[in-house]
C-alpha positions in Angstrom: 71.4 53.8 -57.1 68.3 52.3 -55.5 70.2 51.5 -52.3 71.4 55.1 -52.1 67.9 56.5 -52.3 66.7 54.1 -49.7 69.5 55.0 -47.3 69.0 58.7 -47.8 65.2 58.3 -47.2 65.9 56.4 -44.0 68.4 59.0 -42.9 65.9 61.8 -43.4 63.3 60.0 -41.4 65.8 59.3 -38.6 66.9 62.9 -38.5 63.3 64.0 -38.3 62.6 61.7 -35.4 65.7 62.9 -33.5 64.6 66.5 -34.0 61.1 65.7 -32.7 62.5 64.0 -29.6 64.8 66.9 -28.9 62.0 69.4 -29.2 59.8 67.3 -26.9 62.5 67.1 -24.3 63.1 70.8 -24.3 59.4 71.4 -23.6 59.3 68.8 -20.9 62.2 70.3 -19.0 60.4 73.6 -18.8 57.2 71.9 -17.9 58.9 69.9 -15.1 60.4 73.1 -13.7 57.0 74.7 -13.7 55.5 71.7 -11.9 58.2 71.7 -9.3 57.7 75.4 -8.6 54.0 74.9 -8.3 54.4 72.1 -5.8 56.9 74.1 -3.7 54.8 77.2 -3.8 51.7 75.2 -2.5 53.7 73.8 0.4 55.2 77.2 1.4 51.9 79.0 1.0 50.1 76.6 3.3 52.7 76.9 6.0 52.8 80.7 5.8 49.0 81.0 5.9 48.7 78.6 8.8 51.4 80.4 10.8 49.9 83.8 10.1 46.5 82.7 11.2 48.0 81.2 14.4 50.0 84.4 15.1 47.0 86.6 14.6 44.9 84.4 16.9 47.7 84.4 19.5 47.7 88.2 19.5 43.9 88.3 19.8 43.6 85.7 22.6 46.9 86.4 24.4 48.1 82.8 24.1 51.5 83.6 22.6 53.2 80.5 21.4 50.4 77.9 21.6 48.1 78.8 18.6 51.1 79.7 16.4 52.6 76.3 16.9 49.2 74.5 16.4 48.4 76.4 13.2 52.0 76.0 11.9 51.5 72.2 12.3 48.1 72.4 10.6 49.7 74.4 7.8 52.5 71.9 7.3 49.9 69.0 7.1 47.8 71.0 4.6 50.8 71.7 2.5 51.9 68.1 2.4 48.4 67.0 1.5 48.3 69.5 -1.3 51.7 68.2 -2.6 50.3 64.6 -2.6 47.2 65.7 -4.5 49.2 67.6 -7.1 51.6 64.6 -7.5 48.6 62.3 -8.1 47.1 64.6 -10.7 50.5 64.8 -12.5 50.8 61.0 -12.4 47.4 60.5 -13.9 48.2 62.9 -16.8 51.2 60.7 -17.7 
């Protein structure tokens, strides 16, 4: 009888641990998706802003492709820098 109570107690504890792990994994999947969307949005936004500024300056100064290309490259560099910064912050939180 004592062995049966001990086994059932251990079984309850194991089931509780499994439930906690499953709940934690569900939340982390949604969190990971949110982080991925944040990083991709930062990259795309930097490129769009850089290209838009270059396009507007090209129209203003009549230097059609030059400033658009330059600011596109600057936007890509800024986006990649933002991605690295975000990844470092996420790594520190772990």
